[in-house]
Structure formats: structure tokens, C-alpha cells
C-alpha positions in Angstrom: -59.9 86.3 -91.0 -57.9 88.5 -89.3 -54.6 90.4 -91.0 -52.6 91.1 -89.9 -52.1 95.3 -88.7 -49.5 97.4 -87.1 -51.6 96.9 -83.7 -51.2 93.0 -84.0 -46.7 94.1 -84.3 -46.1 96.2 -81.6 -44.8 94.5 -77.6 -48.2 95.5 -75.9 -50.9 93.6 -77.7 -49.0 90.1 -77.3 -47.4 90.6 -73.7 -50.8 89.9 -72.1 -51.7 87.3 -68.9 -53.2 84.6 -71.7 -49.5 85.3 -73.5 -47.3 84.8 -70.4 -48.9 81.6 -69.3 -49.3 80.1 -72.8 -45.0 81.0 -72.5 -45.0 79.5 -69.3 -47.0 76.5 -70.9 -43.4 76.3 -73.3 -41.6 76.5 -70.7 -43.1 73.3 -68.9 -41.2 71.1 -70.4 -38.0 70.4 -70.8 -38.6 70.2 -66.7 -41.6 67.4 -67.7 -39.2 66.2 -70.2 -36.6 65.8 -67.6 -38.6 64.8 -64.5 -39.5 61.4 -66.6 -36.3 61.0 -67.8 -35.5 61.1 -64.3 -38.4 58.4 -63.2 -40.0 61.7 -60.7 -42.8 60.4 -62.5 -45.0 62.2 -60.1 -43.9 65.4 -60.7 -43.6 65.3 -63.9 -47.3 64.2 -64.3 -47.6 67.5 -61.6 -45.9 69.5 -64.6 -48.0 67.9 -66.9 -51.7 68.7 -65.4 -50.4 72.1 -64.7 -49.8 72.5 -68.1 -53.2 71.0 -69.3 -54.7 73.6 -67.6 -52.9 76.2 -68.3 -53.5 75.5 -71.6 -58.1 75.5 -70.7 -57.0 78.6 -68.6 -55.1 80.3 -71.8 -57.9 80.1 -73.8 -60.7 81.1 -71.3 -58.5 84.2 -69.8 -58.6 85.6 -73.4 -62.2 85.2 -74.0 -63.0 87.0 -71.2 -60.8 89.8 -71.8 -60.4 90.5 -74.7 -57.2 89.1 -74.8 -57.3 87.7 -77.9 -53.9 88.1 -80.9 -52.2 86.8 -83.2 -49.8 86.0 -81.2 -51.8 84.6 -78.6 -52.8 82.2 -81.4 -50.2 81.3 -83.7 -48.4 81.0 -79.7 -51.1 78.3 -78.1 -51.2 75.1 -81.0 -47.2 75.7 -81.5 -47.1 75.8 -77.7 -50.0 72.3 -77.6 -47.3 70.8 -80.0 -44.2 71.5 -78.3 -45.9 69.8 -75.4 -46.9 66.7 -76.5 -44.3 66.3 -79.3 -41.8 66.0 -77.0 -44.0 63.9 -75.0 -44.7 61.4 -78.4 -41.2 61.3 -78.6 -40.4 60.1 -75.1 -42.8 57.6 -75.6 -41.9 56.5 -78.2 -38.5 56.7 -78.0 -37.0 56.0 -74.6 -40.2 53.8 -73.0 -41.7 52.0 -75.9 -45.2 53.0 -74.8 -46.0 54.4 -78.0 -45.8 52.7 -81.1 -43.2 54.5 -83.8 -46.3 54.5 -86.2 -48.3 56.0 -84.0 -44.6 58.9 -83.6 -45.1 59.4 -87.9 -48.6 59.7 -88.0 -48.5 62.8 -85.3 -45.2 63.7 -87.0 -47.1 64.2 -90.3 -50.3 65.5 -89.3 -48.5 69.0 -87.4 -45.9 68.7 -89.8 -48.9 69.2 -92.6 -51.1 71.3 -90.2 -48.0 73.9 -89.5 -46.9 74.0 -93.1 -50.8 74.6 -93.8 -51.5 77.0 -91.2 -47.7 78.9 -91.9 -48.8 79.8 -96.2 -52.8 80.8 -95.1 -51.0 83.4 -92.1 -47.8 84.4 -94.4 -49.7 84.8 -98.3 -54.0 85.7 -96.8 -53.1 86.5 -93.0 -55.3 83.7 -91.5 -55.4 82.0 -89.2 -57.4 78.5 -88.5 -58.9 78.3 -86.0 -59.8 75.7 -82.9 -62.0 73.3 -84.2 -64.7 70.5 -82.4 -62.4 68.0 -84.0 -58.8 69.7 -83.2 -60.5 70.8 -79.9 -61.1 66.8 -79.3 -57.4 65.2 -80.6 -56.3 67.5 -77.9 -58.4 66.6 -75.6 -57.8 62.6 -76.0 -54.0 63.1 -76.6 -54.4 64.6 -73.3 -55.5 62.0 -72.2 -53.4 59.6 -73.5 -50.5 61.3 -72.7 -52.2 61.6 -68.7 -52.7 57.4 -68.5 -48.9 56.7 -70.2 -47.5 58.2 -67.4 -49.7 57.2 -65.5 -48.7 53.5 -66.7 -44.8 54.9 -65.0 -46.8 55.2 -61.5 -47.6 52.0 -61.9 -51.6 53.6 -61.1 -53.3 52.4 -64.9 -56.6 55.1 -65.1 -57.4 53.5 -68.0 -57.9 49.8 -69.0 -55.6 49.2 -72.6 -53.8 52.1 -73.3 -53.5 50.8 -76.8 -56.9 51.2 -77.8 -56.6 54.5 -76.4 -53.5 54.6 -79.0 -56.0 54.0 -81.3 -58.5 56.0 -80.5 -55.9 59.1 -79.9 -55.2 58.3 -83.9 -58.5 58.7 -85.3 -59.5 61.4 -83.7 -55.9 63.0 -85.1 -56.9 62.3 -88.3 -60.4 63.5 -88.4 -58.9 67.4 -87.0 -56.5 67.4 -89.3 -59.4 67.2 -92.5 -61.6 69.3 -90.2 -58.3 71.6 -90.6 -57.4 70.7 -93.9 -61.3 71.6 -95.0 -61.7 75.4 -93.0 -58.3 76.1 -94.3 -59.8 75.8 -98.0 -62.7 77.2 -97.4 -60.0 79.9 -95.6 -58.2 80.3 -99.1 -61.3 80.4 -101.5 -62.7 83.3 -99.5 -59.7 84.5 -100.5 -58.9 83.6 -104.4 -62.7 85.1 -104.2 -61.4 88.7 -102.3 
């Protein structure tokens, strides 16, 4: 369990290379959505791949440079949620490549995670760490977005997009349950302390 300290509130504690890369990922979101809306699918694809690479890069650099911070731990999943969320909205309501139930599932899952993580953070100063299920869910969501952009480019990366939607939904629900278990353990250990 990590607690907020005075060090974490100083500007230099969050102004690290990994955090700047995460902010870059957030800054790419409107460019990706605009490129999709403008039907510049290759540009959207390139921007999205850059965002996906930055997601891997910021975590690796944070560990390698020993620059893991509370701000980074909060911004990284937020960047993922904003990126995937924007595309889920686009592919549900603009291109209708995703069913509305998938959008609803995504919103419920992410709102539950955000509210639970915020509650833990503000009551105990604890952060939930990404686990295998969460990483798998994010990886499969990323693959789904690549496939959907590819479908718009008339490049079929996957034979059945709807099957991938169901697989993504399964891993998203599994990740939610995994994080709920982690949150309960953190809450229980905080009560014991």
C-alpha cells in the first residue's frame, strides 16, 4: 500500500519522462478521433499504434528508471480509459461497428473501477496495481481497436470481429472481478492496520 507523502505532491515528483509519455498518449486522443471522423484511417491507425506503443513504453521506463510515482500510477490507467473509451464511443455510435451492449458494459466496468480506485485512494492512500487480467483485458481491447480501424481501412486483420468483441467483453469482466478482489484485500489490510 502506498501512502501520499509530501514528496508526491511536489512538481518534480510527477514531471518524469514516463509521465510525459503518458500525457503524450492523452494528447493523441483527439487526433485519433478526428482522423477517424475525417476518414483518414491510415493516419488514425498510425496515431493509435503510437499511443499503444507509448502505453508499453511509459511503464517500462518507469520501472527501468525507477520513476514510478503516484501521479503516474493514476494517469496511466486514466490515459488508457480515455483512449479506449473515446474509440468505443466512436465505434458504437458513429460507425456502429460495436454493439450498444458492449458500450454499456465498458461504461459500467470503467465507472466501477474509477469509483472504487478513487475511494481506496482517498480513504487509504492505496492504489490498485495492474494485474495479469487487467493487462490482458487492455491488450485485447487494443487489438479490438486495431481490428476495427483495419475494418474501416478495408484490411481485415481478424476474420470475425464480433467474436473478438465477445472475447474482449469476457476479459473486461474478468479484470473487473480481479480488481474487486484486490480492492477488498487492500481495504481489509487497511482496516487491520
